[in-house]
C-alpha positions in Angstrom: 18.2 -11.8 -12.6 14.5 -11.7 -13.0 12.9 -9.3 -15.5 9.3 -8.8 -16.6 8.5 -8.3 -20.3 5.2 -7.3 -22.0 4.3 -9.7 -24.8 1.8 -9.0 -27.6 0.2 -11.3 -30.1 -0.6 -14.2 -27.9 -4.1 -15.6 -28.2 -4.0 -19.1 -26.8 -1.9 -21.5 -24.7 -0.1 -22.7 -27.8 1.1 -19.1 -28.3 2.3 -18.9 -24.7 4.0 -22.3 -25.0 5.8 -21.2 -28.2 7.0 -18.0 -26.6 8.2 -20.0 -23.6 10.0 -22.4 -26.0 11.6 -19.6 -28.0 13.1 -17.8 -25.0 14.0 -21.0 -23.1 16.3 -22.0 -26.0 18.6 -19.0 -25.3 21.8 -19.7 -23.4 21.8 -18.2 -19.9 18.0 -18.4 -19.5 17.2 -20.6 -16.4 13.4 -20.1 -16.2 10.5 -18.6 -18.2 7.0 -17.9 -17.0 4.6 -16.7 -19.7 1.2 -15.3 -18.5 -1.4 -15.5 -21.3 -4.1 -13.5 -19.5 -1.7 -10.7 -18.5 0.2 -10.7 -21.8 3.4 -10.7 -19.9 6.5 -12.9 -19.3 8.9 -13.1 -16.4 12.4 -14.4 -17.4 15.1 -15.6 -14.9 18.4 -15.2 -16.7 22.1 -14.6 -16.3 22.7 -11.0 -17.3 26.3 -11.8 -18.2 25.3 -14.3 -20.8 22.1 -12.9 -22.3 20.6 -9.4 -22.6 17.0 -8.2 -22.5 17.3 -7.2 -26.1 18.3 -10.7 -27.1 15.3 -12.1 -25.2 13.0 -9.6 -27.1 14.5 -10.7 -30.4 13.8 -14.3 -29.6 10.2 -13.6 -28.9 9.9 -11.5 -32.1 11.6 -14.3 -34.1 8.9 -16.6 -32.8 6.2 -14.4 -34.3 5.2 -12.3 -31.3 6.0 -8.9 -29.9 7.9 -8.1 -26.7 9.1 -5.1 -24.8 10.3 -4.1 -21.4 7.7 -2.5 -19.2 8.1 1.3 -19.4 9.1 1.6 -15.7 12.0 -0.8 -16.4 13.0 1.0 -19.5 13.3 4.3 -17.7 10.2 5.8 -19.3 6.9 7.0 -17.9 5.1 4.3 -15.9 3.3 1.8 -18.0 -0.4 1.2 -18.0 -1.7 -0.8 -15.2 -2.8 -4.4 -15.7 -6.4 -3.2 -15.5 -5.9 -0.3 -17.9 -4.4 -2.8 -20.4 -7.3 -5.2 -19.8 -9.9 -2.4 -20.3 -8.2 -1.2 -23.5 -8.1 -4.7 -24.8 -11.8 -5.2 -23.9 -12.7 -1.9 -25.7 -10.9 -3.0 -28.9 -12.4 -6.4 -28.9 -15.9 -4.9 -28.2 -15.6 -2.7 -31.4 -14.6 -5.7 -33.4 -17.4 -7.7 -31.9 -20.0 -5.1 -32.7 -18.8 -4.7 -36.3 -18.7 -8.4 -36.8 -22.3 -8.9 -35.7 -23.5 -5.9 -37.7 -22.5 -7.7 -40.9 -22.8 -11.3 -39.7 -26.5 -11.0 -38.7 -27.8 -9.9 -42.2 -25.5 -12.5 -43.8 -26.9 -15.2 -41.6 -30.4 -14.1 -42.3 -29.8 -14.1 -46.0 -28.0 -17.5 -46.0 -30.5 -19.3 -43.8 -33.7 -17.5 -45.0 -34.6 -20.0 -47.7 -34.1 -22.9 -45.3 -36.2 -21.3 -42.5 -38.9 -19.9 -44.8 -38.0 -16.3 -43.7 -39.2 -13.5 -46.1 -36.5 -12.4 -48.5 -36.5 -9.7 -51.2 -37.5 -11.1 -54.6 -34.1 -10.2 -56.3 -32.5 -12.8 -54.0 -34.9 -15.6 -54.9 -34.8 -18.0 -57.8 -32.0 -19.6 -59.8 -31.9 -16.5 -62.1 -30.8 -14.4 -59.0 -28.4 -17.0 -57.7 -25.3 -14.9 -58.6 -26.7 -11.8 -56.9 -27.6 -14.0 -53.8 -24.1 -15.5 -53.6 -22.1 -12.3 -54.3 -24.1 -10.3 -51.7 -23.1 -12.9 -49.1 -19.5 -12.5 -50.2 -19.6 -8.7 -49.7 -21.2 -9.1 -46.3 -18.5 -11.5 -45.3 -15.6 -9.3 -46.3 -16.0 -6.7 -43.5 -16.2 -9.4 -40.9 -12.9 -11.0 -42.2 -11.3 -7.5 -42.4 -12.0 -6.4 -38.8 -10.8 -9.8 -37.5 -7.7 -9.8 -39.8 -5.4 -10.3 -36.9 -6.5 -14.0 -36.8 -5.3 -14.4 -40.4 -2.1 -12.4 -39.9 -1.0 -14.2 -36.7 -2.3 -17.5 -37.8 -0.5 -17.8 -41.2 2.6 -16.1 -39.7 2.9 -18.8 -37.0 2.0 -21.5 -39.5 4.8 -20.4 -41.8 7.2 -20.6 -38.9 6.0 -24.1 -38.2 4.6 -23.2 -34.8 0.8 -23.2 -35.5 -1.5 -21.9 -32.8 -5.2 -21.3 -32.3 -5.1 -18.4 -34.8 -3.8 -20.9 -37.3 -6.8 -23.1 -36.9 -9.2 -20.1 -37.2 -7.3 -18.7 -40.2 -7.2 -22.0 -42.1 -10.9 -22.8 -41.3 -12.2 -19.3 -42.2 -10.0 -19.0 -45.3 -11.1 -22.5 -46.5 -14.8 -21.5 -46.1 -14.3 -18.2 -48.0 -12.2 -19.8 -50.8 -14.8 -22.5 -51.2 -17.5 -19.8 -51.4 -15.6 -17.9 -54.1 -15.2 -21.2 -55.9 -19.0 -21.7 -55.6 -19.6 -18.2 -57.1 -17.6 -19.2 -60.2 -19.5 -22.5 -60.4 -22.8 -20.6 -60.2 -21.6 -18.2 -63.0 -20.6 -21.2 -65.1 -23.9 -22.9 -64.5 -25.9 -19.7 -65.5 -23.8 -19.3 -68.6 -24.2 -22.9 -69.7 -27.8 -23.4 -68.7 -26.9 -25.9 -66.0 -29.7 -25.2 -63.5 -28.7 -28.2 -61.3 -25.2 -26.8 -60.8 -26.6 -23.4 -60.0 -29.0 -24.8 -57.4 -26.4 -27.1 -55.9 -23.7 -24.4 -55.4 -26.1 -21.7 -54.3 -27.1 -24.0 -51.4 -23.4 -24.8 -50.6 -22.0 -21.4 -49.9 -19.9 -21.2 -46.7 -19.6 -17.4 -46.3 -21.9 -17.4 -43.3 -19.9 -20.1 -41.8 -16.7 -18.1 -42.1 -18.3 -15.0 -40.7 -20.0 -16.9 -37.9 -16.7 -18.6 -36.9 -15.0 -15.2 -36.7 -17.9 -13.5 -34.9 -18.4 -16.2 -32.3 -14.7 -16.5 -31.6 -14.5 -12.7 -31.2 -17.5 -13.0 -28.7 -15.4 -15.6 -26.8 -12.4 -13.2 -26.9 -14.6 -10.4 -25.6 -15.7 -12.5 -22.6 -12.2 -13.6 -22.0 -10.8 -10.0 -22.1 -13.5 -9.0 -19.6 -12.4 -11.8 -17.3 -8.8 -10.4 -17.4 -10.1 -7.1 -16.0 -12.1 -8.9 -13.3 -9.1 -11.0 -12.2 -7.0 -7.8 -11.8 -9.4 -6.1 -9.4 -7.2 -6.8 -6.4 -4.2 -5.2 -8.1 -6.4 -2.2 -9.0 -7.4 -1.6 -5.5 -3.9 -1.9 -4.2 -2.7 0.6 -6.8 -5.4 3.0 -5.9 -4.1 3.1 -2.3 -1.2 5.3 -3.2 -1.7 9.0 -4.0 -0.9 10.2 -7.5 0.9 13.3 -6.2 3.3 14.2 -3.4 4.1 17.5 -1.6 7.9 17.9 -1.5 10.2 20.6 0.0 12.4 22.1 -2.8 14.5 25.1 -2.0 12.5 25.9 1.1 9.2 25.8 -0.8 6.5 23.2 -0.8 6.0 21.8 -4.3 3.3 19.3 -5.4 4.8 16.9 -8.0 3.7 13.5 -9.5 4.6 10.7 -7.2 6.8 9.2 -9.9 9.2 12.2 -9.6 9.9 11.7 -5.9 13.5 10.8 -5.3 15.2 9.1 -2.4 16.3 11.7 0.1 13.5 14.1 -0.7 11.7 15.7 2.3 8.0 15.2 2.0 5.2 17.0 3.8 2.1 15.1 4.9 -1.1 16.7 6.4 -4.0 15.0 8.3 -6.2 12.8 6.0 -3.5 12.4 3.3 -2.1 9.1 2.1 1.7 8.7 2.2 3.1 8.5 -1.3 6.3 6.5 -0.6 8.2 4.8 2.2 10.6 6.8 4.5 11.6 8.0 8.0 9.9 10.8 9.9 12.2 13.8 10.5 9.8 16.2 12.1 6.4 16.1 13.9 4.3 13.4 15.5 1.2 11.7 14.3 -1.0 8.6 14.3 -1.0 6.6 11.1 -3.6 4.2 9.9 -1.7 1.2 8.4 -4.7 -1.1 8.2 -4.4 -1.4 4.4 -1.0 -3.0 4.7 -1.0 -4.7 8.1 -4.6 -5.2 9.0 -4.1 -3.4 12.3 -7.2 -1.3 12.7 -5.8 1.0 15.5 -3.7 3.9 14.2 0.0 3.7 15.2 1.7 6.6 17.0 4.8 7.8 15.0 7.5 10.3 15.8 10.9 11.4 14.5 13.0 8.4 13.6 10.1 6.1 13.0 9.5 4.4 9.7 6.4 5.1 7.6 5.1 3.2 4.7 3.5 4.4 1.5 -0.3 4.0 1.1 -0.9 4.3 4.8 -3.0 7.2 5.9 -2.0 10.1 8.2 -4.8 10.4 10.7 -3.9 13.3 13.0 -0.6 15.3 13.0 1.3 17.3 10.5 4.8 15.8 9.8 7.7 15.6 7.4 9.6 12.6 6.4 12.6 11.7 4.3 11.9 9.4 1.4 14.2 6.3 1.3 12.2 3.9 -0.9 10.5 5.3 -4.0 9.0 4.0 -7.3 9.1 0.2 -7.6 11.0 -0.2 -4.3 8.1 0.8 -2.0 6.3 -1.8 0.1 3.1 -1.3 -1.8 4.8 -1.8 -5.2 6.4 -5.0 -3.9 3.0 -6.3 -2.9 1.5 -5.4 -6.3 4.5 -7.1 -8.0 4.0 -10.1 -5.8 0.3 -10.5 -6.9 1.3 -10.0 -10.6 4.1 -12.5 -10.4 1.7 -15.0 -8.8 -0.5 -14.7 -11.8 2.4 -15.0 -14.2 4.0 -18.0 -12.6 3.1 -21.5 -13.6 2.1 -24.3 -11.3 3.2 -27.8 -12.3 -0.4 -28.5 -13.4 -0.3 -25.4 -15.7 2.9 -26.5 -17.3 1.3 -29.9 -18.1 -1.5 -28.0 -19.8 1.0 -26.0 -21.8 2.8 -29.2 -23.0 -0.6 -30.7 -24.1 -1.5 -27.5 -26.0 1.9 -27.3 -27.6 1.3 -30.5 -29.6 -2.5 -30.1 -29.8 -2.6 -27.6 -32.6 -0.4 -29.5 -35.1 -2.3 -32.7 -34.2 -5.6 -31.0 -35.0 -4.4 -29.7 -38.4 -3.3 -33.3 -39.1 -6.7 -34.7 -38.1 -8.5 -32.1 -40.3 -6.3 -33.0 -43.3 -6.9 -36.7 -42.6 -10.6 -36.2 -42.3 -10.7 -34.3 -45.7 -8.7 -37.1 -47.3 -10.7 -40.0 -45.9 -14.1 -38.6 -47.0 -12.7 -38.0 -50.5 -11.4 -41.6 -50.6 -14.8 -42.8 -49.4 -16.4 -41.2 -52.5 -17.9 -38.1 -50.9 -17.9 -34.8 -52.8 -15.1 -32.2 -52.4 -17.7 -29.9 -50.8 -18.7 -32.5 -48.2 -15.0 -33.4 -47.4 -14.1 -29.7 -47.1 -17.0 -29.1 -44.7 -15.9 -31.9 -42.5 -12.3 -30.7 -42.4 -13.3 -27.1 -41.6 -15.6 -28.4 -38.8 -12.6 -30.2 -37.2 -10.4 -27.1 -37.4 -13.1 -24.8 -35.9 -14.4 -27.0 -33.0 -10.9 -27.9 -31.8 -9.6 -24.4 -31.1 -7.9 -24.9 -27.8 -9.3 -21.8 -26.1 -10.8 -23.7 -23.2 -7.7 -25.7 -22.7 -5.5 -22.6 -22.7 -7.8 -20.7 -20.3 -8.4 -23.6 -17.9 -5.4 -23.1 -15.7 -4.3 -19.4 -15.9 -7.8 -18.1 -15.3 -8.3 -20.1 -12.2 -4.8 -19.3 -10.9 -5.3 -15.6 -11.6 -8.7 -15.5 -10.0 -7.5 -17.5 -7.0 -4.4 -15.3 -6.3 -6.6 -12.2 -6.8 -9.1 -13.5 -4.3 -6.4 -14.3 -1.9 -5.1 -10.7 -2.2 -8.5 -9.4 -1.4 -8.5 -11.4 1.8 -5.0 -10.3 2.7 -3.3 -13.5 1.6 -0.6 -12.7 -1.0 0.6 -15.8 -2.9 4.0 -15.3 -4.4 3.8 -18.1 -7.0 1.3 -20.5 -8.6 3.6 -23.3 -7.5 3.1 -22.4 -3.9 -0.6 -22.2 -4.4 -0.6 -25.7 -5.8 1.7 -27.2 -3.1 -0.2 -25.6 -0.2 -3.1 -28.0 -0.7 -0.8 -30.9 0.0 0.5 -29.6 3.3 0.1 -32.0 6.2 2.3 -30.3 8.8 2.3 -26.6 9.8 5.3 -25.4 11.8 4.7 -22.1 13.8 7.2 -19.7 15.2 6.1 -18.4 18.6 6.9 -14.7 19.0 4.8 -12.5 16.7 3.2 -15.5 15.1 1.3 -17.4 17.8 1.8 -14.5 20.2 1.4 -10.7 19.7 5.1 -10.2 19.9 4.5 -7.3 22.3 4.7 -7.8 26.1 1.6 -6.9 28.2 0.9 -6.7 31.9 -1.1 -9.8 32.8 -1.3 -9.5 36.6 -0.6 -7.1 39.4 0.0 -8.4 43.0 0.6 -5.9 45.7 2.4 -7.0 48.9 0.2 -7.3 52.0 -0.7 -3.9 53.3 0.2 -2.1 50.1 -2.5 -0.5 47.8 -2.4 -1.4 44.2 -2.2 2.3 43.2 0.9 2.7 45.4 2.6 -0.2 43.6 1.6 1.2 40.2 2.9 4.7 41.1 6.3 3.2 42.0 6.4 1.0 38.9 5.5 4.0 36.6 8.2 6.2 38.1 11.0 3.5 37.9 10.1 2.2 34.4 9.6 5.6 32.7 13.4 6.3 32.3 14.0 2.6 31.3 14.5 1.5 27.7 13.7 -2.2 28.5 10.8 -3.7 26.4 9.1 -4.8 29.6 9.2 -1.3 30.9 7.0 -0.1 28.0 4.4 -2.7 28.9 4.3 -1.5 32.5 4.0 2.2 31.3 1.2 1.4 28.9 -0.7 -0.4 31.7 -0.2 2.4 34.3 -1.2 5.0 31.7 -4.4 3.1 31.1 -5.0 3.2 34.9 -4.5 7.0 34.9 -1.3 6.8 36.9 0.9 9.9 36.2 4.7 9.1 36.7 6.6 11.2 39.2 10.3 12.0 38.6 12.8 9.6 39.9 16.4 10.6 40.9 19.7 8.8 40.5 18.2 6.3 38.0 20.5 3.5 36.9 19.8 0.5 34.7 21.2 -2.7 36.0 22.0 -5.1 33.2 20.3 -8.4 33.5 18.6 -7.5 36.8 16.5 -4.4 36.5 16.7 -0.8 37.5 17.4 1.3 40.6 16.7 4.9 41.7 15.6 7.2 44.4 12.0 8.3 45.0 11.3 10.9 47.7 14.9 10.4 48.9 14.4 6.6 49.4 15.9 3.8 47.3 13.5 2.2 44.9 14.1 -1.1 43.0 12.5 -2.8 40.0 13.7 -6.1 38.6 14.0 -9.8 38.9 14.3 -12.0 42.0 18.1 -11.9 41.8 18.1 -8.1 42.2 16.0 -8.3 45.3 18.3 -10.9 46.8 21.4 -8.8 46.0 19.8 -5.8 47.8 18.8 -7.9 50.8 15.1 -7.6 50.1 13.0 -10.5 51.4 10.2 -11.2 48.8 8.2 -13.4 51.1 5.2 -15.2 49.6 5.6 -13.1 46.4 8.5 -15.3 45.4 6.2 -18.4 45.3 3.6 -16.4 43.3 6.3 -15.2 40.9 7.5 -18.8 40.4 3.9 -19.9 39.5 3.5 -17.1 37.1 6.9 -18.0 35.4 5.6 -21.5 34.9 2.7 -20.0 33.0 5.0 -18.1 30.7 5.0 -14.8 32.5 8.0 -12.7 33.6 7.6 -11.5 37.2 8.9 -8.0 37.9 9.5 -7.3 41.7 9.3 -3.8 43.1 10.8 -2.6 46.4 10.9 0.8 48.3 12.3 1.8 51.6 14.0 -1.5 52.0 10.8 -3.7 51.7 8.9 -5.5 49.0 6.0 -3.5 47.5 4.7 -6.1 45.1 5.1 -7.7 41.7 3.8 -7.1 38.2 3.7 -10.0 35.7 4.4 -9.3 32.1 4.0 -11.7 29.2 3.9 -11.9 25.5 0.2 -12.9 25.3 -1.1 -15.1 22.5 -3.3 -13.6 19.8 -7.0 -14.0 20.3 -7.4 -16.1 17.1 -4.3 -18.4 17.6 -6.2 -21.2 19.5 -9.0 -21.2 16.9 -6.5 -21.3 14.0 -4.7 -24.3 15.6 -8.1 -26.0 16.1 -9.1 -25.4 12.5 -5.8 -26.7 11.1 -6.2 -29.9 13.2 -9.8 -30.3 11.9 -8.3 -30.2 8.4 -6.1 -33.1 9.3 -2.9 -31.0 9.6 -0.4 -31.5 12.4 0.7 -28.3 14.2 4.2 -27.9 15.6 5.6 -24.8 17.5 9.3 -24.0 17.2 10.7 -21.3 19.4 14.0 -20.0 20.8 12.3 -19.3 24.1 12.8 -21.5 27.2 10.9 -24.7 27.7 8.7 -23.5 30.5 7.4 -20.4 28.6 7.1 -22.3 25.4 5.0 -25.1 27.0 2.8 -22.5 28.6 2.1 -20.7 25.3 1.7 -24.1 23.6 -1.0 -25.2 26.1 -2.8 -21.8 25.8 -2.9 -22.1 22.0 -3.8 -25.8 22.0 -0.5 -26.9 20.4 0.6 -30.3 21.7 4.0 -30.6 20.0 6.3 -27.8 21.2 10.1 -27.6 20.6 11.8 -24.9 22.6 15.3 -23.5 22.8 15.8 -23.6 19.1 18.2 -21.3 17.2 17.2 -19.9 13.8 19.6 -22.3 12.0 18.1 -25.2 14.0 14.6 -24.3 12.9 15.7 -25.1 9.4 17.1 -28.4 10.5 13.8 -29.4 12.2 11.8 -28.5 9.1 14.2 -30.6 7.0 13.8 -33.6 9.4 10.0 -33.4 9.1 10.4 -33.4 5.3 12.7 -36.4 5.4 9.9 -38.2 7.3 7.7 -37.7 4.3 5.7 -34.6 5.5 4.7 -31.7 3.3 5.7 -28.7 5.6 4.4 -25.2 5.8 6.6 -22.9 8.0 4.9 -19.8 9.4 7.1 -17.1 10.8 8.0 -13.4 10.7 10.3 -13.7 7.8 13.4 -12.4 9.6 14.6 -14.8 12.3 12.8 -17.6 10.5 14.2 -16.9 7.0 16.2 -20.2 6.7 13.2 -22.3 7.8 10.9 -20.3 5.5 13.2 -21.0 2.6 13.5 -24.7 3.5 9.8 -25.4 3.9 7.6 -26.6 1.0 5.6 -23.5 1.6 7.0 -20.5 3.5 4.3 -18.3 5.0 5.3 -14.9 6.4 3.3 -13.2 9.1 3.2 -9.4 8.5 3.2 -7.9 5.1 5.3 -5.2 3.5 8.8 -6.1 4.8 11.6 -6.9 2.4 12.7 -10.0 4.2 9.1 -11.4 4.4 8.5 -11.0 0.7 11.9 -12.4 -0.3 11.9 -15.5 2.0 8.3 -16.6 1.9 6.0 -18.0 -0.7 2.9 -16.6 1.0 2.5 -13.3 2.9 -0.3 -12.8 5.4 -1.0 -9.1 5.4 -3.2 -9.3 8.5 -0.7 -11.1 10.7 -3.5 -13.4 11.8 -3.0 -17.1 12.1 -6.6 -17.7 10.9 -5.3 -16.8 7.5 -3.1 -20.0 7.4 -6.1 -22.4 7.2 -7.7 -19.9 4.9 -4.7 -20.0 2.6 -4.7 -23.8 2.5 -8.4 -23.8 1.8 -7.9 -21.3 -1.0 -5.2 -23.5 -2.5 -7.5 -26.6 -2.4 -10.4 -24.6 -4.0 -8.2 -23.2 -6.7 -6.6 -26.5 -7.8 -10.0 -28.2 -7.6 -11.2 -25.5 -10.0 -8.3 -26.0 -12.3 -8.9 -29.8 -12.5 -12.6 -29.1 -13.3 -11.6 -26.8 -16.1 -9.1 -29.2 -17.6 -11.6 -32.0 -17.4 -14.4 -30.1 -19.2 -12.0 -28.7 -21.8 -10.5 -32.1 -22.6 -14.0 -33.7 -22.5 -15.3 -31.1 -24.9 -12.4 -31.7 -27.4 -12.7 -35.5 -27.0 -16.4 -35.4 -28.0 -16.3 -32.5 -30.4 -13.4 -33.5 -32.7 -14.7 -37.0 -33.6 -18.2 -35.6 -34.0 -16.9 -32.9 -36.4 -14.8 -35.5 -38.3 -18.1 -37.3 -39.0 -17.6 -40.6 -37.1 -21.4 -40.8 -36.5 -22.3 -39.9 -40.1 -22.1 -43.4 -41.6 -24.3 -44.9 -39.0 -26.7 -42.1 -38.0 -26.3 -39.4 -40.7 -25.1 -36.9 -38.0 -22.6 -34.3 -39.0 -21.5 -31.0 -37.4 -21.9 -27.8 -39.4 -18.7 -25.7 -39.0 -20.9 -22.7 -37.9 -22.3 -24.7 -34.9 -18.8 -25.9 -34.2 -17.6 -22.3 -33.8 -20.5 -21.6 -31.5 -19.7 -24.7 -29.4 -16.0 -23.7 -29.2 -16.8 -20.2 -28.0 -19.3 -21.6 -25.4 -16.6 -24.0 -24.0 -14.3 -21.0 -23.4 -17.1 -19.1 -21.7 -17.9 -22.1 -19.5 -14.3 -22.4 -18.4 -13.9 -18.7 -17.6 -17.3 -18.7 -15.8 -16.2 -21.7 -13.7 -12.9 -20.0 -12.8 -14.8 -16.8 -11.8 -16.7 -18.9 -9.2 -13.6 -18.6 -7.1 -14.5 -14.9 -6.6 -17.2 -16.2 -4.2 -14.6 -18.2 -2.2 -14.8 -17.7 1.6 -12.9 -19.8 4.1 -15.1 -22.2 6.0 -14.4 -22.3 9.7 -16.4 -24.4 12.2 -15.7 -22.0 15.0 -16.4 -18.3 15.1 -14.4 -16.9 12.2 -13.1 -13.4 11.8 -14.9 -11.5 9.1 -13.2 -11.6 5.7 -11.8 -8.5 4.3 -14.6 -6.9 2.3 -13.9 -6.0 -1.3 -14.8 -2.4 -0.6 -12.1 -2.2 2.1 -9.8 0.0 0.0 -12.6 2.2 -1.2 -13.7 2.7 2.4 -10.1 3.6 3.4 -9.9 6.1 0.6 -13.3 7.5 1.4 -12.3 8.0 5.0 -9.2 9.7 3.8 -11.3 12.2 1.8 -13.7 12.7 4.7 -10.9 13.4 7.1 -9.4 15.9 4.8 -12.8 17.6 4.3 -13.5 17.6 8.0 -10.1 19.2 8.6 -10.8 21.9 6.0 -14.2 22.6 7.5 -12.6 22.9 11.0 -10.3 25.6 9.8 -13.2 27.6 8.3 -15.2 27.4 11.6 -12.4 28.9 13.8 -11.3 25.5 15.2 -7.6 24.9 16.0 -5.8 21.7 16.8 -2.8 21.9 19.2 -0.3 19.0 19.3 1.1 18.7 22.8 4.0 16.7 24.2 4.3 15.8 27.9 0.8 14.8 28.8 1.0 11.5 30.7 -2.3 11.1 32.7 -5.8 12.4 33.3 -4.4 15.1 35.6 -2.3 16.4 32.7 -5.4 16.5 30.6 -7.1 18.6 33.3 -4.2 21.0 33.6 -4.1 21.6 29.8 -7.9 22.0 29.6 -8.1 24.5 32.4 -5.2 26.6 31.0 -6.9 26.8 27.5 -10.4 27.2 28.8 -9.3 30.3 30.8 -8.7 32.1 27.5 -11.7 34.2 26.3 -14.2 32.5 24.1 -12.4 29.1 24.1 -14.1 25.7 24.3 -11.6 22.9 24.7 -11.5 19.1 24.2 -8.2 17.3 25.1 -7.3 13.8 23.8 -4.6 12.2 25.9 -4.1 9.2 23.6 -3.5 11.4 20.5 -1.6 14.1 22.5 -3.7 16.9 21.2 -6.3 19.6 22.2 -9.1 20.8 20.0 -10.0 24.4 20.6 -13.2 26.0 19.3 -13.1 29.8 19.5 -16.0 32.3 19.4 -13.4 35.1 18.9 -9.9 35.1 17.3 -7.1 34.0 19.6 -3.5 34.1 18.3 -1.3 31.0 18.1 1.2 32.6 20.4 -1.4 33.1 23.1 -2.5 29.4 22.8 1.1 28.2 22.9 1.9 30.4 25.9 -1.1 29.0 27.9 0.0 25.4 27.3 3.7 26.2 28.1 2.7 28.0 31.3 0.8 24.8 32.3 4.1 22.9 32.0 3.8 21.2 28.6 5.3 21.6 25.1 3.4 22.6 22.0 4.8 20.9 18.9 2.3 22.3 16.3 -0.8 24.4 16.0 -3.1 23.8 13.0 
């Protein structure tokens, strides 16, 4: 079982490594992924062996806080990742402001005599040395107090023998303050005994400004880090904003508006035009067109009616309808996508786990180096003050902020950027492995092709008009439930053909359909049906065979005992599929197509898409075997499929990529989900992987280089030869800047755009979701204004062609004061009235014209 926990108190990678270690020791825990930036942890465990409470206790025993997310605990929904990041940023900002308010005058006072800055007379001279020193101490105390969490966490983890970055800060700052207090006592002794040399020496060796500067600069680094957390969560924010906060539910025959969290499975929800759907469900009443672009990338609204599934966060464009909720709360498709993005940020790539191992031993090693530095300089005859300064410098400059941020920041920004472009990466491991892929295996139907048959060619028989053929085809295919019939009906509808009724219709399994038109037998089907009925196809048989070789399915039509013509239907390839294959090959990646379709059709689709290696007639279980064979040959394989028939192969591949977001099977079986169902996102995902891992390596290189140079310099290796030493204050500044540099480098990924040599589809703009929401508001406002200006929308069933549109328009226009616009595609009529007309009158006019009114708004 996988459970997510909120974790508090982590400040560096050593913290996350220690939390990981504390939980991993529990019996029954198989995997732990701690996310430093999101302050969360995902634990995979056996619920029969260990409980969430025991996991929380293990974290607390390690010196950190843990809790179940509120939604998991049955409470009110927890803060979003962005809300948490913003709250953290606000708190750190307050600490930062207070720190600098006191640190700046302290710095001015401490450095004024060195920089010849003007200072009040009562701070100058040896006689005022005690006032000078004690004032610095008082200015330092507020800085230490507002940043007390470093001391609390640091010494707590040190006592548990698991020191972290806070331990380094706490030891270094405390050492500086304690030494300053020691210097105050020495100044007092010197003044009391007339030792002016001692007074002068210790008034120049105060380290209060160093302690305050360390805390203030580290807090500055923390502020910039916390801001980066908010930025890396932008994709999640936009996804969360898609869903409405309230829902209209039918309760006891009344419409009640309730918070979306209170919607239960089985509730009947009411949705009006312009509104976003709050949860997933099935339409029970009404018809509409729904904009699902936010989830599927399909820009054209999809017609929906009773029995059709609808998905939360999609937008109702036209009709009023009711639907039954079946997936609510954390089970909706949108919440699954959000969880997918969060888990990707929380998971660890192998390169991240390496960084964690390094950080886990880094802090104890640094403390040892600091103690060794202090001891060596004492043994070399240097003063206690000098040795202490060197030791503090080592502790401060080696804080492993940069090392801890190097990987998680890049991974989080990379997965967030992918989400913006419709590429949802399920794990950091998948993100890392994707860059090594050298073979991409593609399913055919719905991946390379659109997965929906379309008419590709119409060939009337000699002496037959095309319109006559289409009239016959529309009549015979209208009662049919075959998928190819829908393609024919869509095509004839686009041509303005209005189907006429057919009598004695019968579906003939495996052959086609039969009926009577104007008392004469009409046939629609394959060549076998024509031969059985004694119809001679003539030259059309040869044309049909050629079309079949190109991957088309020829449908023959006959009437009155003779052939009328044929219509070719095919599952056409997506417009971007050839370009995607070309881009993958330019990247040095081999492309293979696996399909269960026959060899002729598969080869035709392969040629059209530019795929040279095509394997046809493959069952789902055989696809998994072919993927395994490629892996055994040493290839790194990415499998691209729809996540249902291809589930075994998706699971077997090094990287499983599902086409079409939002389905349970796609999310469960794949490592990457392409929301836009566009093959161009496959090379984009691989390029994103390469860019992210390249960024991680850059971050690790600079973080390790910084520590490799900074620690020896702080320890004073150059001091004997060149007299160079690093003041702890400048060490703190350098440490903070290293963290800022790493975060800034990671944030460069926000400018990532896939590079294609051909004409690429436009990337999803960051404002996509805002635009969708704006359109939703505008649609609602337009709808409201229409009601106020005596406009009514009539939803009509039964309109099939332009003639139907004309009949409805004439019927409504005959009513007094009515101006009418009829939309065949949306099945509706817009009526603008200069004088009131009752709904019953409008309904009767449409009914008299031979059509059915489903709703009047």
